[in-house]
N, C-alpha and C positions, 0 to 999 in steps of 0.2 A: 062455255067456261074454258079458260086456258089451262092446259095441263100443269101439274105440279112436279112432273118427272118426265124425263125423255130417254130414249135409247135409239139412237140413230145408227143404222147399219147398212152395209153393202156387202155383196157376196160374189165371189168369182170361182170359176172351175179351172183347175190347173192340171194339165195332162202329165202328172208326175206322181210318183208313189207318196204315200203318207209320210214315211220315214225321211225321204228325200226332201220334201217340201217343208216339213216341220224343222229339220235340222238346219236347213238354210235360212228359214225365216227367224228362227230363235237365236241366230248368231248375229249379234249387233254389228260386227265387222262388215256384214253384207248390206246393211240398211241404206248406206249412201248410194247404193246401186238402184234402189227403187223408191225411196221416199219421194213424194210429189213435190217438186219445186221448179220454178223457172229461173231461179237465181244461179247464174254460172260462177259466182264468186264465193259461194259457200265453202267453208272449211269444216271438216268433221273431226271429231276426237272421241275415241272410244276408251272407257276405263271401266273395268269390272262390268257391272250390269247397266251401264249408262252410256248413252251416246249424245254428245253435244255438238251443235252446229251454230256457226255464226258468220255474218257478213255485214258490210256497211249498209246494205239495202234491207236486209231482213232482221238484223239485230241478232240476239242470242236466244236459242231454245234448247230444249233437251227432252229426250225420252228416258225413262228408267223402268226396267223390268222389275216388277214386284213379286211375281209368281209364275212358275213354269209347271204345267202338268204335261208330261211327255206325250206328244202326238195328239193332244186334245185341246190345250188351251194356253195362251199367253195373256197375262195381265200386266199392264204398264201404265205409266202416268206421264203426260206430257206437261212440261212446264214452260210457259211462254216468257217467263221472266218479266212480266208486266206488273208494276206495283199494285198491290191489293187484288190481283187477279189470281184466284185459287188454281192449283194444278188440275188438269183435265184427265178424268179417268176413262181409259180405253182397254179394250181386250180383243183378242182374236180367237175364234173357234175353228177347229180343224175336223174335217169329216172325210171318210174315204168310202167310195161306193164300189170298190173292187177294180176300178180302172183309173179313176181320177181323184184328185183331192179337192175339196171345197174349203175355201177360207171366208169366213165372215168377220169383217172388221166392225167393231161397235165402239161407240162413245155414249156414255150415260152419266146422269147425275140427277139430283133433285133441283127444283127451280123455285126460287123465292118470288114472292109477288110484290109488285108487278113487273119490275124491270126485267128480270131474267126470263120471265115467261114471254114477254114481248120480243126480247132479243132472240130467243129460241126460234121464233117464227122467221126471223130475218136471217139467222146464221145457219139453220139446219141445211139449206140448199147448198151453201158453200162447203160445209163439212162433208156432205154426201159426195160432192164433186171431187174433193181432195181424196176421199176414200176410194172412189172409182179410179182415179189416176194412179194412185199408189198401188192398187191391186192389179191394174193393167200392167204397170211397170214390173211388178213382181211376177206376173204370169209370163211376160216376154223374157225376162232374165232367166227364170227357171226352165222354160220350154226351149230356150236357145241352147242350154247345156245338153251334152250328150247324156242319155239315160244311164244311170248307174247300174252296174251288174246286179242281178237278183241275189238276195241273201235269204238265209233261213237260220233260225236259232232254236235250239231245243234246251229248255231249262230243266234241271233235276237236282233235288236235294240228295246228297250222298254223304258217305263217310270215306275219306281218303285213306289210303295206306301210307305207312311211313316211307319217305323217299330220301335216299342218299344222293347228294349231288356235289360235283366239283363246280365251283363258281368263280366268276370274276366280277367284282363290284366296280361300276363305272357310272358316269353321269354325263349329261349334256345340258347346255344352257338353253337351247331350244330344240324342238323335235326335228328340225330340218336335217340333221345328220345322224339321227338315231339308227338308221339302217346300216350305215358305215360302221358305227360303234359296235352293234350287235354282231356284224360279220367278223370284225376283228376279234372280239371276244370268243365267238365260237371256234374260229380258226386256231386261236391259241390253246384253247382246251382240247380240241381235237388232236392237235399235234402232240400234246403232252400224253393224252390217253393212247394214241397210236404208238408212240415211242416206248410205252411201258405195257403194251399188250393188254389194255384195260377195255373190255367191251362196253359199249354204250347200251343201256337197258331200256331206253325210252326216247321218244322224239325230243329235239332241242326245247329248252324252256327259257322263259324270261321272267324273273321275279320282280314284281313291282315293289319298290322300297318306299319311295316318297316322290310326291309331285308337288311343286309350289305353284299354285294358281296364279299368284301375282308375278313372280319372276319368270315362270316357265321352266325352271330348272327341274330336271327329272333324274332321279337316282334309281338305278336298277342293278340286277345281277343276272348276267348270262349264265346259264346252268346246263350241265349234262348229267343225267341221271346214270348211276352205276349200281351194281349189286352189293359192292363193298369197297371200302377205301383201301385198295391193295397197296398203294404206293403214296408216300407222303407228298403233299402238294409242293410246288415250288414257284418262285417269282410271285406274280399277281394272283396266282390260283390259290383258292382256299377251299375248304369243305364246309358243308352245311347239311343238316338233317331237317327235313320238313316233317314234323310229326303227324301222325294220324289224327284227323280232326273232321268235324262236321263241316260241310262246305256246300256251296251252291256251284254246280257245274253248269256252264253255258257253252254248249257246243255250237259253233258258228261256222256256217258254210257260206263262202262269198268273199267279196273284196274286203280287205282288212280295214279300209276307211270307215266301215260301218261299226267297228268294234267299240268306239267311244259311246255310240248310242246304246250298245249292248250293256256297258257298264251302268249307265243310267237306269235302264229297265231292270237290270239285276238287282240294283240297290233298292229299287221300289219293291221288288218281290221279297227280298230279304226282310225288309222293314215290315211289310204287311203280313209276313208269316211269323212275326214275333222274335226275329233274330236281330243281332247286330254283328258287324264285321270285326275281325281281329286286327285290322290295320295293315294287312298285306294281302297280296294275291299273286298268282302266277298264270302265265299263258304258255300253252304247249302247242307247237306248230307241227301238226300231224302229217302234212305233206309239203312238198316243195312248190311254191307258187310259180316257179319257172317251168314246172313240168305238167301242170294241170290247167284246165280253163279257169278263169277268175271265179265263176260261180261254184267251182269245186274246191277252192282253197279252204282247207279245214283248220280251224283254230279252237282249242279247248281253253276256256278261261275257268280257273278254280278260285273261288273267293271263300276263304275260311270264316266260319261263323260261330256264334255262341248264342244261346237263348238269352233274351232280355230278362232282367230280374223283375218280378211282379211289383 
C-alpha cells in the first residue's frame, strides 16, 4: 500500500557551535550562499522573513520562515509559484553534542490518492539529493569561517536601584556606524563631567530607545551614571533618572556580536516566567574591549519587566 504521508529528511554534522550555526542558518541574507542550485543567473531578494529568487531558466520561487524556535527549529514554506501547486512545508532541526552541531532538513505533507502517492515515489530521490547538496554547501560555508570567540551568559531576575544619568540621545539609519556615534557621545559627556569635576559612578551605559525592524533605524541614549545632578546639563546633554524596577539581568562574557542572540533568549525567559518588558532596556560596558581578550569582554544587559496580568 502506498503511504498517505511522507517526511523526507537528510542530516549533516557541522563543526561549529549551536549558537553560531543557528544564527547563520536562520538569517535569510545568508541563504543564497548555500541553497542548492546550478543556475548561475539566479537573483535573490530578501524582505522580512521571505527570500525570493528568480532567473530565466529556473523561474521564480521563494522560501518564507513561519516559525523560529531559538537554537532548536526553523519552520518554513517553499513556494514554487506553479499554478495549482500548493506550498511545500519544510523544517530544520538543530542539535548539539558538545562539540558539533547536527542539522536535519525535512520536507513533509499528506498525500492524496493516487497521483500524489505515485509522484512521491518519483520525487523523493530528487528532494533528498537537493537536501544533501544544500547541507553540504552550508557545512562548507560555516566551517570555512573562523570560529567565533567563546561566550558565556548568566541570567538573573533582579530589582535594580534608581540610577541618575547624564545622557545624549542620538540615532543611526543603519548599525554600520553605531560605534562611532557611541564614542562621540561618551566623549562629549566625559568632557562635560571632567570640566565640572563630577565623578562617574558606574561603567558607561547605552539605553535602547527604539529599533525599527523595517528601516533599520536605531534610536539610543549614551549615558554616564552619577551620584547626583550637581551641574545643569548643557548642549545636547540631558538628565534622566532610571527608576528602581524589576528586571532581567543578562551578564554576557565574550564578543559583542553574540548580544543579539542574548536578547532573543532573554525575551523567551521573560515570557516563560510570566513577565513582559516595559519597552526599553540598557547595556553597561563593564570593561574596555581594547584592554581584554575577546572572550573576557563583559557586557551587562538590563531589561525592565512587569508581571503579566492574569
